[in-house]
N, C-alpha and C positions, 0 to 999 in steps of 0.2 A: 311866061317867065317874069320874075320880079326884076324890075329895073330900079335899082336903088339910086336915089338922088343925093341922099345924105344919111348919116347914121349917128347914133349916140348911145352911150351906155347910161342907164338910169340907176342911180343909187338912192335908196330911201333910208337915210341914216337914223340912228336912235336919237341923235342930238344934232339937228341941222346946223345950228350956229357953230358948233365945235367943228363939224365937217367942213363948213365954208371957210373957217379960219385955217384949217389944215391945208385944204387944196388951194385956196386963194392967197393966203398970207405966207404960210410956211413953205409950200411947194412953189408958190409964185405962178400958178397957172393963170393965163390971161382969161378974163371973162369975155365970152362970146355974146351972151345976152342974159338978162334977168327978167323975171315975170312974177306977177302976183305980189302980195304984201304979207307982212307978218313973219313969224319965225319959220314957217314952213314954205315960204316963197321959194321959187325956183331960181337956181343959178346954173347956167350952162358954161362950162369951161372949154376952151379950145385945146384939142389934143392932136395937133398936127393934122392928120387925115381924118380925124373924127372928133367927137365931142363927149364930154362927161357931164351929165345933168345930176345935180344934187337938189332934190325937191321932196316935199312931203316928209313924213316921219313914219318910222316903223318901230314897233315894240321889241323887235328882235334884230340883232345884227344880220347883215347879209350872210348867205350860206358860205362856208369855207370853200365851196367849189367856185365861187366868183373871185376872179383875179384880174388885175389890170396890168397890161404890158405896155410900157412906154419906151419908145426908142429915142435915144439922145445921141448927139454927136460925140460927146466926151463924158463917159460915165465916171471917170475919176474926178473930173472937175465938179460934176454934180454931187458926187459923194462928199467932197470937201465942203461945198456950199451947204449941203443938208446938215452935216455934222456941226458946222459953225452956227447954223440956225437952231441947233438943239433938237433936231429930229433924230429919233432912235432908228438906226439902221440895223436891221436884223442880221444882215450878212453883207460885208463890204464887197466891192467889185472882185469877181473871180472869172477867169476865162474858163468857160465850160467845155466839156469834151466835144460838143458840136460847134465850137469855134466862136460863140458869142460871149461877150463880157457882160455879166449880169450882177446886179446887186439887188437885195431884197429889203423891203420895209413894209409897213402896214399903216393904214389910216386909223383914225380913232376907234372905229368899230371892228378893227381887226382884218379888214379887207386887204389881202396881200397885193403888193405892188412890186412888179419886177421892172427895174429900170435897166435898160439894155443898150449896149453899143454894138454895132455891127462893124467889125474891123474891115479895113480897106481890102484885105485879101480874102474875105469871106465870100462863098458862093452866092449869098443873097445880094451881093453888089453887082452880079453879072447876069445877063440874060443871053442865052445861046442864040 
């Protein structure tokens, strides 16, 4: 069996500097570590229970099948902060039929990001 000690999602952006500006400055994700030099250097951001690594470069944007799901404590507050920072939100917070409150945006390469709040009364908050 695989015993996972840590995990991260790797993104190879078409413009690494633009993506670092988006994730680090606009979204305000904290940097976990950096490595290498030059424009294609690696930056790893802390994502709660995981990490997001922006490194290297790709001639093509990531597949539309790739999505990031980020859980926050208050999606409405995050929405207001993102709009104030000039980030285009594709869909403002909406309570979904499955009970989560989600808003959608995308990074500069079009990778969809779902920012989600789990309400206090949602079953994800309970363990039988």
